[in-house]
PAPA-730199 format. One record per residue (C-alpha): residue in one letter; residue number from 1; x, z, y. Coordinates in steps of 0.5 Angstrom, whole numbers, plus 500, padded with zeros to 3 digits. Layout:
PAPA-730199
- residu / num / c1 / c3 / c2
- a / NUM / X / Z / Y
...
This chain:
PAPA-730199
- residu / num / c1 / c3 / c2
- m / 1 / 704 / 715 / 589
- s / 2 / 706 / 715 / 582
- n / 3 / 708 / 708 / 583
- l / 4 / 712 / 709 / 589
- g / 5 / 716 / 715 / 586
- t / 6 / 717 / 710 / 580
- q / 7 / 720 / 705 / 584
- v / 8 / 724 / 709 / 588
- e / 9 / 727 / 712 / 582
- d / 10 / 728 / 705 / 579
- n / 11 / 732 / 703 / 585
- l / 12 / 736 / 709 / 585
- q / 13 / 738 / 708 / 578
- e / 14 / 740 / 701 / 580
- q / 15 / 744 / 703 / 585
- e / 16 / 748 / 708 / 580
- l / 17 / 750 / 702 / 575
- p / 18 / 757 / 700 / 576
- h / 19 / 758 / 693 / 578
- v / 20 / 759 / 688 / 573
- l / 21 / 765 / 685 / 577
- s / 22 / 770 / 688 / 582
- a / 23 / 776 / 685 / 584
- y / 24 / 781 / 685 / 590
- m / 25 / 787 / 681 / 592
- h / 26 / 791 / 682 / 599
- d / 27 / 792 / 674 / 599
- v / 28 / 787 / 669 / 597
- r / 29 / 790 / 663 / 598
- y / 30 / 793 / 662 / 591
- f / 31 / 786 / 664 / 589
- s / 32 / 783 / 659 / 593
- a / 33 / 788 / 653 / 591
- l / 34 / 786 / 654 / 584
- l / 35 / 779 / 653 / 585
- r / 36 / 780 / 647 / 589
- g / 37 / 784 / 644 / 583
- v / 38 / 777 / 644 / 580
- s / 39 / 772 / 642 / 586
- f / 40 / 771 / 635 / 584
- a / 41 / 764 / 638 / 582
- k / 42 / 759 / 641 / 587
- m / 43 / 757 / 647 / 582
- a / 44 / 761 / 651 / 577
- s / 45 / 760 / 656 / 572
- v / 46 / 764 / 662 / 572
- t / 47 / 765 / 667 / 566
- v / 48 / 767 / 674 / 567
- m / 49 / 771 / 677 / 562
- k / 50 / 776 / 683 / 561
- s / 51 / 782 / 679 / 561
- g / 52 / 780 / 675 / 568
- l / 53 / 775 / 669 / 570
- i / 54 / 774 / 662 / 567
- v / 55 / 771 / 657 / 572
- t / 56 / 769 / 651 / 569
- t / 57 / 766 / 644 / 573
- e / 58 / 763 / 638 / 570
- e / 59 / 762 / 631 / 572
- a / 60 / 758 / 626 / 569
- r / 61 / 759 / 629 / 562
- t / 62 / 766 / 625 / 562
- l / 63 / 770 / 630 / 566
- l / 64 / 771 / 637 / 565
- g / 65 / 776 / 642 / 569
- t / 66 / 777 / 649 / 567
- a / 67 / 781 / 654 / 572
- y / 68 / 783 / 660 / 568
- i / 69 / 784 / 666 / 573
- f / 70 / 787 / 672 / 569
- a / 71 / 786 / 679 / 571
- d / 72 / 793 / 680 / 573
- t / 73 / 792 / 675 / 579
- f / 74 / 788 / 680 / 583
- d / 75 / 791 / 687 / 585
- e / 76 / 785 / 690 / 583
- y / 77 / 780 / 688 / 577
- t / 78 / 775 / 692 / 574
- y / 79 / 770 / 689 / 569
- n / 80 / 764 / 693 / 566
- p / 81 / 760 / 689 / 561
- p / 82 / 753 / 688 / 562
- p / 83 / 748 / 693 / 558
- q / 84 / 746 / 689 / 552
- p / 85 / 738 / 690 / 550
- q / 86 / 738 / 695 / 544
- p / 87 / 735 / 692 / 538
- m / 88 / 728 / 695 / 535
- s / 89 / 730 / 697 / 528
- q / 90 / 727 / 702 / 524
- s / 91 / 732 / 702 / 519
- s / 92 / 736 / 708 / 517
- s / 93 / 743 / 704 / 516
- p / 94 / 748 / 705 / 521
- t / 95 / 748 / 700 / 526
- p / 96 / 755 / 696 / 527
- e / 97 / 758 / 696 / 534
- p / 98 / 756 / 690 / 538
- e / 99 / 761 / 686 / 541
- e / 100 / 763 / 686 / 548
- m / 101 / 759 / 681 / 552
- n / 102 / 761 / 676 / 557
- a / 103 / 758 / 675 / 564
- a / 104 / 756 / 668 / 566
- f / 105 / 753 / 665 / 572
- d / 106 / 753 / 658 / 576
- v / 107 / 755 / 658 / 583
- n / 108 / 756 / 653 / 589
- l / 109 / 763 / 652 / 589
- a / 110 / 763 / 648 / 595
- v / 111 / 760 / 654 / 599
- l / 112 / 764 / 659 / 595
- l / 113 / 771 / 655 / 598
- e / 114 / 768 / 655 / 605
- c / 115 / 767 / 663 / 605
- l / 116 / 774 / 664 / 602
- n / 117 / 776 / 660 / 608
- i / 118 / 772 / 663 / 613
- l / 119 / 777 / 665 / 617
- g / 120 / 781 / 659 / 617
- t / 121 / 787 / 662 / 613
- a / 122 / 786 / 661 / 606
- g / 123 / 787 / 653 / 605
- p / 124 / 791 / 647 / 608
- t / 125 / 788 / 643 / 614
- a / 126 / 789 / 636 / 616
- s / 127 / 794 / 638 / 621
- n / 128 / 799 / 641 / 616
- l / 129 / 800 / 634 / 613
- k / 130 / 804 / 629 / 618
- p / 131 / 802 / 622 / 618
- n / 132 / 809 / 620 / 619
- d / 133 / 811 / 623 / 613
- k / 134 / 808 / 618 / 608
- a / 135 / 813 / 613 / 610
- h / 136 / 819 / 618 / 610
- r / 137 / 818 / 620 / 603
- f / 138 / 816 / 614 / 600
- h / 139 / 821 / 611 / 595
- d / 140 / 821 / 603 / 594
- l / 141 / 822 / 601 / 587
- g / 142 / 825 / 594 / 590
- k / 143 / 831 / 598 / 592
- g / 144 / 834 / 596 / 585
- n / 145 / 834 / 599 / 578
- d / 146 / 835 / 607 / 579
- e / 147 / 837 / 607 / 586
- g / 148 / 830 / 609 / 588
- a / 149 / 829 / 614 / 583
- n / 150 / 836 / 617 / 584
- e / 151 / 834 / 618 / 591
- a / 152 / 828 / 621 / 589
- g / 153 / 831 / 626 / 585
- s / 154 / 837 / 628 / 590
- s / 155 / 832 / 628 / 596
- r / 156 / 827 / 633 / 591
- r / 157 / 833 / 638 / 590
- n / 158 / 837 / 637 / 596
- g / 159 / 834 / 634 / 602
- r / 160 / 827 / 632 / 604
- g / 161 / 821 / 635 / 601
- g / 162 / 826 / 639 / 596
- a / 163 / 826 / 646 / 594
- q / 164 / 831 / 648 / 600
- d / 165 / 828 / 645 / 606
- g / 166 / 823 / 651 / 607
- g / 167 / 818 / 650 / 601
- s / 168 / 817 / 644 / 597
- g / 169 / 813 / 640 / 602
- r / 170 / 806 / 639 / 602
- l / 171 / 804 / 642 / 595
- d / 172 / 807 / 649 / 598
- q / 173 / 802 / 648 / 603
- y / 174 / 797 / 646 / 598
- f / 175 / 798 / 653 / 594
- g / 176 / 799 / 657 / 600
- g / 177 / 806 / 658 / 601
- g / 178 / 810 / 659 / 607
- g / 179 / 808 / 664 / 612
- g / 180 / 802 / 665 / 617
- k / 181 / 797 / 670 / 616
- k / 182 / 794 / 673 / 610
- t / 183 / 787 / 674 / 608
- g / 184 / 785 / 679 / 603
- m / 185 / 779 / 679 / 599
- r / 186 / 774 / 684 / 596
- l / 187 / 770 / 681 / 590
- s / 188 / 764 / 684 / 587
- y / 189 / 758 / 682 / 583
- a / 190 / 753 / 687 / 581
- g / 191 / 750 / 683 / 575
- a / 192 / 744 / 677 / 573
- g / 193 / 740 / 676 / 579
- y / 194 / 745 / 679 / 584
- p / 195 / 749 / 675 / 589
- l / 196 / 757 / 674 / 589
- t / 197 / 759 / 678 / 595
- l / 198 / 766 / 677 / 598
- l / 199 / 769 / 681 / 604
- i / 200 / 774 / 677 / 607
- a / 201 / 779 / 681 / 612
- e / 202 / 785 / 679 / 615
- e / 203 / 788 / 686 / 617
- a / 204 / 785 / 693 / 617
- d / 205 / 784 / 692 / 624
- g / 206 / 783 / 685 / 625
- p / 207 / 776 / 680 / 624
- t / 208 / 772 / 681 / 617
- a / 209 / 767 / 677 / 614
- t / 210 / 762 / 679 / 609
- c / 211 / 759 / 673 / 605
- e / 212 / 753 / 673 / 599
- v / 213 / 753 / 667 / 595
- t / 214 / 747 / 666 / 591
- t / 215 / 748 / 665 / 583
- f / 216 / 744 / 662 / 578
- d / 217 / 743 / 662 / 571
- p / 218 / 749 / 658 / 567
- e / 219 / 747 / 651 / 565
- p / 220 / 750 / 649 / 558
- r / 221 / 757 / 645 / 560
- l / 222 / 761 / 639 / 556
- e / 223 / 765 / 641 / 551
- l / 224 / 771 / 636 / 549
- p / 225 / 774 / 637 / 543
- f / 226 / 782 / 637 / 542
- d / 227 / 785 / 637 / 536
- s / 228 / 792 / 639 / 537
- d / 229 / 795 / 636 / 530
- q / 230 / 793 / 629 / 533
- t / 231 / 798 / 630 / 540
- a / 232 / 802 / 624 / 541
- l / 233 / 806 / 627 / 547
- r / 234 / 807 / 635 / 549
- i / 235 / 812 / 636 / 554
- i / 236 / 815 / 643 / 556
- l / 237 / 818 / 644 / 563
- k / 238 / 818 / 649 / 569
- s / 239 / 812 / 648 / 573
- s / 240 / 817 / 648 / 580
- w / 241 / 820 / 641 / 577
- l / 242 / 813 / 638 / 576
- r / 243 / 811 / 641 / 583
- d / 244 / 817 / 638 / 586
- a / 245 / 816 / 631 / 583
- l / 246 / 809 / 631 / 585
- s / 247 / 811 / 632 / 592
- e / 248 / 815 / 626 / 592
- l / 249 / 809 / 621 / 590
- e / 250 / 805 / 618 / 596
- p / 251 / 799 / 622 / 597
- s / 252 / 795 / 616 / 598
- c / 253 / 796 / 613 / 591
- e / 254 / 790 / 611 / 587
- k / 255 / 793 / 611 / 580
- l / 256 / 798 / 616 / 577
- t / 257 / 801 / 614 / 570
- i / 258 / 805 / 619 / 566
- v / 259 / 810 / 615 / 561
- g / 260 / 813 / 619 / 556
- n / 261 / 819 / 616 / 551
- p / 262 / 821 / 619 / 544
- p / 263 / 827 / 624 / 544
- p / 264 / 833 / 621 / 539
- a / 265 / 833 / 623 / 532
- d / 266 / 835 / 629 / 529
- g / 267 / 843 / 630 / 530
- r / 268 / 844 / 624 / 534
- a / 269 / 846 / 624 / 542
- p / 270 / 842 / 620 / 547
- r / 271 / 845 / 614 / 549
- a / 272 / 847 / 613 / 556
- s / 273 / 842 / 607 / 557
- a / 274 / 836 / 610 / 554
- p / 275 / 830 / 611 / 558
- p / 276 / 828 / 618 / 561
- r / 277 / 824 / 622 / 557
- f / 278 / 819 / 623 / 562
- r / 279 / 817 / 619 / 568
- l / 280 / 812 / 619 / 573
- k / 281 / 809 / 612 / 576
- a / 282 / 804 / 612 / 582
- v / 283 / 801 / 606 / 586
- g / 284 / 798 / 606 / 593
- n / 285 / 797 / 603 / 599
- w / 286 / 804 / 603 / 601
- g / 287 / 807 / 600 / 595
- s / 288 / 809 / 603 / 588
- t / 289 / 813 / 610 / 587
- e / 290 / 817 / 612 / 581
- v / 291 / 820 / 619 / 579
- r / 292 / 825 / 620 / 573
- n / 293 / 830 / 625 / 574
- i / 294 / 825 / 631 / 573
- t / 295 / 828 / 635 / 567
């Protein structure tokens, strides 16, 4: 009986411990879109911090994808660091305060994305992309000189696929722009050995679903060194401009080339015949596409 009483007491203590992670957002589409951006691998490592989540995927020890999901992305975000084991020390000297620990676990990213879209309102479907738009949005470089590029730039700003036609085309659909039902999510993680629990709901009186995704001990991931002093190209521009430019490219392209040209020397005005500083070139089944007027 004493063993049974001890087990019940331990269970009550576990229930009283706060969850390591508890978060809520009223629209899960942007969260799902960020995860889809690094979903080229099956498994993902999730690091939980006070400032947010870091989701990392790796492919064949050559490709590393990282999604930073800051705490401000959520409507509610609470992080309770996991308890640290107390060192056994008989020294009378004061023990320095331990640094805040980050929680980490591995999760099946494909399963997590399926759970987020379990109600069918957290991501794009094939029916959202019209096949006829492929030729409609294509600009052939064979039109001569800058004609194709100018048409691409003008249509991006004022016409098809532009910011004025209800949402910048396919990329807005990818990131969840536009109307439609919104899916809320409450996310919780109790700690090592516990599943990642998701409560998905459309409305307060609508359908709801509870999903528990198994978590695993984190595996070591590839670390790619990056030396900022050896940077050859650095471009700062509005993300909406790049989004509109990418919307003009053929979605079936197999290769995307980013071309950067150096700015004019200090004190000199750029020549009229100077090439654009930033261009995008894409080659696909329908031909070649180039977008120049980005900035």
